[in-house]
N, C-alpha and C positions, 0 to 999 in steps of 0.2 A: 448444270442444275439437277437436284436431287428429285427424284421422282417417286411415286407412290408404289408400292409393290402389288401384284395382283390382288393379294387377300386383304387390300386395304389396310395394311400395317404403315406405321408412320414411316417417314423416308428414314434412309440411315443415318445421316449425319447428327439427328436431332438427339438420340440417345446419350451421346457424349456430354450434354448440358448437366446430365443428372449425376455425373460423377464427380468426386470431390477436385475441386480447383482451388489451390492455395492462391493464384491470383485474385481469381474473385473473392476470395476471403479477405484480402489485404486490400481490394478496392473498398470492400465495405467497411473495412477498419479505418481506411483513409477518411471515407466520406463521414464515420461516426465521429471520427476526431474533429474534421472539420465542422459538423454539425455543432458540437460541444463548444467549440472555439467561439463560434457564433452567438452561442447563449452567454457568452463573457463569464465564462465559469473562472476565467483566470484573474478576474477582480479580487479573488481572495488573497492574491499575491500581495495586494498593497498592505491587506490587514498583516500579513505574515511579517512583512518588511518592518511594519511599526513596531511589531511585538519584538523582532530580534533587535532591532535597535534601541528600544526602550530597554532591553533587559540588559543591554551591555553598558549603560548608564547608571541603572539601579543598583542601589546597595552598594555603592564604592566605597563605603566605610566596613564591608565584611573583608575576612582576609583574601589573600590572592586566590586559592584555591577555591573559597566559597564563591567569589564573584565568578570565576569560569564555570564551576558547577552549575551556578544559577542560569548562566547564559545556555550552557548545553542543555539543561533540563527543560529551559522555556522553548529553545528552538526545536528540539526533537519531539516535545509534546505539541508543539504548534504544527509542524509537519505531520505527525500522526493524525490531528484533528481534521486539517483540512485534506489529507487523503482520504480518511473515512467519508468526510463531506462529498468529495468527488465521487467516490465510488458509489454511495447509496442515491445521492441527489441525481448525478448524472446517468446512471444505470435505469433509475426508475422513470426518469423522463423520456427515455428512448422510443421504447415500443408504443407507449401512449402517443407520442409525437409523430410516429410515423405513420399510425392509423388515421391519426386527425388530419395529416397532410397528404394522406392516401399514397405516401412513399412506399410503405409496406407492400401494397397492392402491386405497384409498379415493379419493385424487386422480385417480389415472388412469381410474378407472371413470365419472368424472363426466359425458361423457368431456373429460380435458384433454390436449391434444396434448403429447407428450414435450419438444417444443422449449420450450414454455411452462413446462414443469416445471424444465427446466434452467435456463432463463433466471430463473425466480423466485429458484432457488437461489443463483444468480450474484449476484444484485441484493441479496438478503439478506445475503449473507457482504459484499458491499461496503458496505451501509449499516453493518452491524457496525463494519467497519474504519475508515469515514468517522467515526461517531460517537465511537468509541476515540480516532482521531487528532485529531480537536478537543478532547476531554476532556484528552489529555495534551499537546496545545498550547496550551491556555490555561494548564494548570500550569505548563508550562516556560516560556512567555512571562512570566507572574507573578514567578516567580522569579528569571528573568534580568533582569528590568525591575527588581526590588528589588536584585539584586546589583550591578547598574550604578549605580544610585543611592547605594547604601552606598560603592562605591570611589570615586564622585565626590565624594562628603561627605568622605571620609578623604583624597583627595589635595587637596581645597581647604584641609583643616585643617592640613594638612602644610605648605602653601604659605604660607599665613597665618601660620605660625610663624616663618617665614624672613624675612630681611631683603632687602628689594629698594629698589632706587635711588629708585624712584618708585611711586606707586600705581597708574600707567597699566602698568607694568611687570608688576605683580602680576595685575592684572586681564586683561593679555594671556597671562600663563603660567596662569590659572587657565581662560581661554577655550581655550587650546591643549588642556590635560590633559582639559577636558570634552567637547571634540570628539574627542579621540583614543580616550575610553572610549566614547562614545555610537557611535563608527563601528564599535566591536567588540561593542556591546550589541545590544538587542532593534531589529531593522529589518525592513521588510518584504521584504527579499529572503531572511530566513530562511524565510519562507512557502513560496517556491519549493521549498527544501529539502524540507519537509513534504509538499508537492504531488508532488514527484517520489517519496518513501517511498510514498504513497498510490497512485500509478499502477504502481509496481512490485510493490506488494502485489495489486493487481488482476489484472495479468497471472499472478503465480503462482497467484490462486485459479483463473483459468481453465485454468491448466496442471493443478492440482489436481483440478479438475472433470473434466478429461478422463480423468485417470488413474482416478479413481473408477468410470468407467462400465465400465471393463475390469477392474480389480483384484479380486483374489480375498479381499482383505481390508484392514480399515483400515491396518493396520500396514504392508501392501506398499504403500498409498497414499502415507502419510507418508513412508515410504523413499525411493520412486521420486521423488517430488515435490522431497525434499531433494536427491536426486541430479541431478535435472535444473536445480536452483537452482544448484548448485555446477558445474556445466557451463555454464550461464549466464552466471555470473560469470568464468570462465577462458575463456570461447569467444572473445572479442575477442584476447585474447593469443595462443592457439593460432593463430587466422586470420592474425594479422599475422606469426607464425614460419613457418607453413607455405606462406603464400600471398605470395610476394615480387612484384615488379613483372614478373618474367618467367612468372608462372604463366598457364598456357592457359585456355581459355573453360570447359573440362570441370571443373577443380577448383574454379573460381571458381561455377560453377553448383551443384556440390555443395555447397560451404560456404553458398550462399544458402539451399538447400533444409534443411540444417541449421538455419540462422539461424532458420528458420521453425517448425521443429519444436521447437528448444531455444531460447527466448527469451534475446538478448543482454541481461543484465541490467546489463552494463557501462554501456550507454547511459543508465542512470537514475541512475548514481551522482554526484550532484552535492553531495553533502553536504561533501565536503571542501573544495570552494570557497566554498561557502557559509560554513563555519565560519572560514574565514580573511578573509571579508568580500568575497571576490569577487564582483561583480554578475553574474547568470546571466541573458545576452540572452532576450529573449521569443521569439526564433526556436528557440532550444533546447528550451523549455518547449513550444512548439507542435510540434515534431517528437516528444517524448516523448509527448504526448497523441496524436498521429497514429500512433504506433507502438503505443500501447497498445490502441487501437480495431483496428487490424490483427490483432495478436495475439489478441485477444478473439473476434474473427470467424472467424478461422480454428480456435481452440481448441474455441469453442462449437460449431461447425459440424461438426468432427470429434467431437465428444462426442455431438452428435445423431445423426450416423451410426451409431456404435457403440451408443448408447443404444436407437435404435430397433429393432434388431433382437435386443436382449438379451431373454432369456425371464426372466419375473419369477415 
């Protein structure tokens, strides 16, 4: 049994609780994930399923590539929308719910450092978004694959009912149609779009977590996070307009500071390129991953500074 030292200092074993502990963070993350699942956030999956299946049957009179592009566009846009809803709504509810249920006081009196608490919440939401995107991606990929095979079979049937000068010419046309449809169908390049959606949602989670540490209400957190998201989408356009080639160092420095406080979400928008079939270079994906880490570190540290001085 640990005993107090003569100078009444705390017993030896206790200080270890103040050190950073990855298992504690993962435990908090698991608890956060369970908490969000109990809030029935996965009900959004039903809406996504309806949107994807409806898109697969809509506008059947379009050209083959038009049908596949429409399905990809609707599916990826829905994935982006739902992941942002998970990021904002899920994160905004965490701290107020913990305070209301007095769970926060139980956790922090362990004692658990507030940085670990925030990091656990962040990872819990990130895990929820990750699982949600995997489920949506599996459904989307399955529907797109079936649609692709259906179009190929339909086009082959049309070609076989036509008259060609030779069997070789028929087979050449079938191969050309199959290659064209496959190029607009299910490819690994589509996964880059899903990854970009995930990274964007994680950055938005960090922003929302930061806002929730000083917000007065959940509604304020949600509205502020939505406003930051809109600013982040339009930031690159405003920067291009206001900062021309003749801009001095001071405006550029200010613009850089704004970019750190308000993430430039335009840099994560590669969905349009993916939908059209354009390959996304590995360097672009690496830059997005690096930018995500930078934003997360900045927002998490800012959230910790604010949250560490907050009276609960």
